[in-house]
N, CA and C atoms as a LAMMPS dump frame, in Angstrom:
ITEM: TIMESTEP
0
ITEM: NUMBER OF ATOMS
207
ITEM: BOX BOUNDS ff ff ff
-5.0000000000000000e+02 5.0000000000000000e+02
-5.0000000000000000e+02 5.0000000000000000e+02
-5.0000000000000000e+02 5.0000000000000000e+02
ITEM: ATOMS id mol type element x y z
1 1 1 N 13.822 28.398 1.742
2 1 2 C 12.898 28.918 0.752
3 1 3 C 13.587 29.22 -0.569
4 2 1 N 14.879 29.521 -0.518
5 2 2 C 15.602 29.812 -1.752
6 2 3 C 15.594 28.597 -2.67
7 3 1 N 15.734 27.426 -2.086
8 3 2 C 15.713 26.196 -2.883
9 3 3 C 14.365 26.003 -3.561
10 4 1 N 13.288 26.329 -2.876
11 4 2 C 11.96 26.195 -3.47
12 4 3 C 11.834 27.057 -4.721
13 5 1 N 12.345 28.273 -4.658
14 5 2 C 12.293 29.167 -5.815
15 5 3 C 13.149 28.617 -6.959
16 6 1 N 14.318 28.11 -6.605
17 6 2 C 15.212 27.534 -7.616
18 6 3 C 14.542 26.337 -8.302
19 7 1 N 13.934 25.479 -7.521
20 7 2 C 13.258 24.304 -8.074
21 7 3 C 12.069 24.716 -8.942
22 8 1 N 11.349 25.755 -8.489
23 8 2 C 10.198 26.237 -9.254
24 8 3 C 10.645 26.743 -10.625
25 9 1 N 11.759 27.459 -10.66
26 9 2 C 12.296 27.965 -11.924
27 9 3 C 12.689 26.826 -12.868
28 10 1 N 13.085 25.702 -12.289
29 10 2 C 13.49 24.542 -13.092
30 10 3 C 12.317 23.636 -13.438
31 11 1 N 11.121 24.029 -13.015
32 11 2 C 9.931 23.255 -13.344
33 11 3 C 9.668 22.072 -12.428
34 12 1 N 10.348 22.042 -11.283
35 12 2 C 10.143 20.953 -10.327
36 12 3 C 8.962 21.309 -9.436
37 13 1 N 8.007 20.4 -9.361
38 13 2 C 6.843 20.62 -8.511
39 13 3 C 7.036 19.912 -7.181
40 14 1 N 6.818 20.612 -6.109
41 14 2 C 6.935 20.051 -4.768
42 14 3 C 5.538 19.954 -4.179
43 15 1 N 5.182 18.759 -3.747
44 15 2 C 3.893 18.532 -3.108
45 15 3 C 4.133 18.204 -1.647
46 16 1 N 3.561 18.979 -0.766
47 16 2 C 3.675 18.711 0.656
48 16 3 C 2.507 17.828 1.068
49 17 1 N 2.829 16.652 1.573
50 17 2 C 1.816 15.701 2.002
51 17 3 C 1.803 15.623 3.519
52 18 1 N 0.656 15.334 4.082
53 18 2 C 0.611 15.135 5.525
54 18 3 C 1.505 13.961 5.919
55 19 1 N 1.889 13.919 7.169
56 19 2 C 2.771 12.853 7.647
57 19 3 C 2.178 11.474 7.394
58 20 1 N 0.883 11.369 7.45
59 20 2 C 0.227 10.077 7.252
60 20 3 C -0.869 10.243 6.206
61 21 1 N -0.588 9.822 4.981
62 21 2 C -1.564 9.892 3.895
63 21 3 C -1.895 8.474 3.457
64 22 1 N -2.738 7.797 4.214
65 22 2 C -3.027 6.4 3.935
66 22 3 C -3.58 6.186 2.54
67 23 1 N -4.385 7.128 2.054
68 23 2 C -4.987 6.96 0.737
69 23 3 C -3.98 7.171 -0.389
70 24 1 N -2.801 7.726 -0.085
71 24 2 C -1.777 7.955 -1.102
72 24 3 C -0.606 6.985 -0.98
73 25 1 N -0.559 6.219 0.093
74 25 2 C 0.54 5.31 0.354
75 25 3 C 0.205 3.95 -0.259
76 26 1 N 0.959 3.536 -1.257
77 26 2 C 0.641 2.318 -2.004
78 26 3 C 0.652 1.071 -1.134
79 27 1 N 1.575 0.982 -0.186
80 27 2 C 1.614 -0.206 0.664
81 27 3 C 0.38 -0.272 1.556
82 28 1 N -0.147 0.879 1.963
83 28 2 C -1.373 0.889 2.767
84 28 3 C -2.566 0.425 1.938
85 29 1 N -2.598 0.796 0.668
86 29 2 C -3.672 0.344 -0.216
87 29 3 C -3.595 -1.171 -0.373
88 30 1 N -2.385 -1.683 -0.593
89 30 2 C -2.196 -3.13 -0.713
90 30 3 C -2.612 -3.841 0.569
91 31 1 N -2.153 -3.359 1.708
92 31 2 C -2.463 -4.013 2.978
93 31 3 C -3.968 -3.998 3.256
94 32 1 N -4.636 -2.913 2.955
95 32 2 C -6.089 -2.834 3.155
96 32 3 C -6.808 -3.861 2.272
97 33 1 N -6.354 -4.006 1.031
98 33 2 C -6.954 -4.991 0.127
99 33 3 C -6.728 -6.411 0.655
100 34 1 N -5.509 -6.679 1.133
101 34 2 C -5.214 -8.003 1.693
102 34 3 C -6.104 -8.276 2.895
103 35 1 N -6.169 -7.348 3.833
104 35 2 C -6.913 -7.561 5.087
105 35 3 C -8.404 -7.729 4.878
106 36 1 N -8.987 -6.914 4.015
107 36 2 C -10.446 -6.865 3.947
108 36 3 C -11.061 -7.583 2.75
109 37 1 N -10.26 -7.94 1.751
110 37 2 C -10.841 -8.572 0.566
111 37 3 C -10.243 -9.936 0.249
112 38 1 N -8.964 -10.112 0.457
113 38 2 C -8.319 -11.331 -0.015
114 38 3 C -8.127 -12.396 1.056
115 39 1 N -8.075 -12.017 2.312
116 39 2 C -7.936 -13.003 3.386
117 39 3 C -9.304 -13.198 4.018
118 40 1 N -9.804 -14.433 4.015
119 40 2 C -11.125 -14.672 4.605
120 40 3 C -11.1 -14.49 6.118
121 41 1 N -12.246 -14.159 6.659
122 41 2 C -12.356 -13.866 8.087
123 41 3 C -11.884 -15.035 8.95
124 42 1 N -12.159 -16.261 8.549
125 42 2 C -11.784 -17.409 9.38
126 42 3 C -10.27 -17.621 9.455
127 43 1 N -9.5 -16.993 8.589
128 43 2 C -8.041 -17.098 8.651
129 43 3 C -7.475 -16.381 9.872
130 44 1 N -8.254 -15.486 10.453
131 44 2 C -7.792 -14.738 11.618
132 44 3 C -7.975 -15.518 12.921
133 45 1 N -8.472 -16.746 12.846
134 45 2 C -8.729 -17.549 14.042
135 45 3 C -7.477 -17.918 14.815
136 46 1 N -6.396 -18.191 14.109
137 46 2 C -5.13 -18.482 14.791
138 46 3 C -3.98 -17.953 13.936
139 47 1 N -2.877 -17.727 14.588
140 47 2 C -1.736 -17.11 13.922
141 47 3 C -1.225 -17.959 12.758
142 48 1 N -1.183 -19.275 12.927
143 48 2 C -0.678 -20.149 11.861
144 48 3 C -1.535 -20.051 10.601
145 49 1 N -2.852 -20.034 10.77
146 49 2 C -3.743 -19.884 9.611
147 49 3 C -3.53 -18.543 8.925
148 50 1 N -3.415 -17.5 9.727
149 50 2 C -3.211 -16.163 9.173
150 50 3 C -1.888 -16.095 8.416
151 51 1 N -0.846 -16.641 9.015
152 51 2 C 0.471 -16.631 8.383
153 51 3 C 0.454 -17.409 7.062
154 52 1 N -0.205 -18.547 7.06
155 52 2 C -0.297 -19.363 5.849
156 52 3 C -1.063 -18.633 4.748
157 53 1 N -2.191 -18.059 5.108
158 53 2 C -3.021 -17.368 4.115
159 53 3 C -2.326 -16.118 3.58
160 54 1 N -1.682 -15.371 4.469
161 54 2 C -0.948 -14.18 4.042
162 54 3 C 0.186 -14.563 3.098
163 55 1 N 0.902 -15.63 3.428
164 55 2 C 1.968 -16.114 2.551
165 55 3 C 1.443 -16.482 1.178
166 56 1 N 0.272 -17.122 1.149
167 56 2 C -0.346 -17.507 -0.119
168 56 3 C -0.701 -16.273 -0.953
169 57 1 N -1.307 -15.296 -0.316
170 57 2 C -1.697 -14.074 -1.033
171 57 3 C -0.462 -13.362 -1.575
172 58 1 N 0.56 -13.21 -0.745
173 58 2 C 1.763 -12.506 -1.193
174 58 3 C 2.488 -13.272 -2.3
175 59 1 N 2.492 -14.6 -2.222
176 59 2 C 3.137 -15.406 -3.26
177 59 3 C 2.401 -15.297 -4.595
178 60 1 N 1.11 -15.018 -4.538
179 60 2 C 0.3 -14.935 -5.758
180 60 3 C -0.052 -13.508 -6.155
181 61 1 N 0.569 -12.537 -5.492
182 61 2 C 0.316 -11.147 -5.848
183 61 3 C 0.917 -10.869 -7.222
184 62 1 N 0.144 -10.215 -8.051
185 62 2 C 0.566 -9.934 -9.42
186 62 3 C -0.002 -10.937 -10.403
187 63 1 N -0.535 -12.031 -9.886
188 63 2 C -1.181 -13.043 -10.717
189 63 3 C -2.647 -13.118 -10.338
190 64 1 N -2.931 -14.011 -9.395
191 64 2 C -4.311 -14.174 -8.925
192 64 3 C -4.801 -12.93 -8.183
193 65 1 N -3.91 -12.298 -7.458
194 65 2 C -4.251 -11.096 -6.688
195 65 3 C -3.548 -9.905 -7.327
196 66 1 N -4.32 -8.909 -7.702
197 66 2 C -3.75 -7.773 -8.418
198 66 3 C -4.515 -6.506 -8.061
199 67 1 N -3.828 -5.389 -8.148
200 67 2 C -4.445 -4.076 -7.931
201 67 3 C -4.12 -3.223 -9.151
202 68 1 N -5.12 -2.598 -9.705
203 68 2 C -4.915 -1.667 -10.815
204 68 3 C -4.988 -0.256 -10.234
205 69 1 N -3.858 0.436 -10.239
206 69 2 C -3.817 1.796 -9.696
207 69 3 C -4.161 2.791 -10.766
C-alpha cells in the first residue's frame, strides 16, 4: 500500500481491471471482428478454408480490414 500512496503523490493513476476484461482487451476486439464480421460463415466448413481466409484477413489488416478505436 505504501507504493500506491507514493504513486498517487507522483500523479500515477492505477486502474484495477478484472482478470478477464474482454471489452477492454484490444486483441479480443480484433478477434471478435474477424470471427463475426470479416470471415464468412462458409469458411468454417473445413480447416483449410478457415486457415486460408484467416490468413487473407490478417494479411490485409490495416488496409481492407481496419478497426477505429
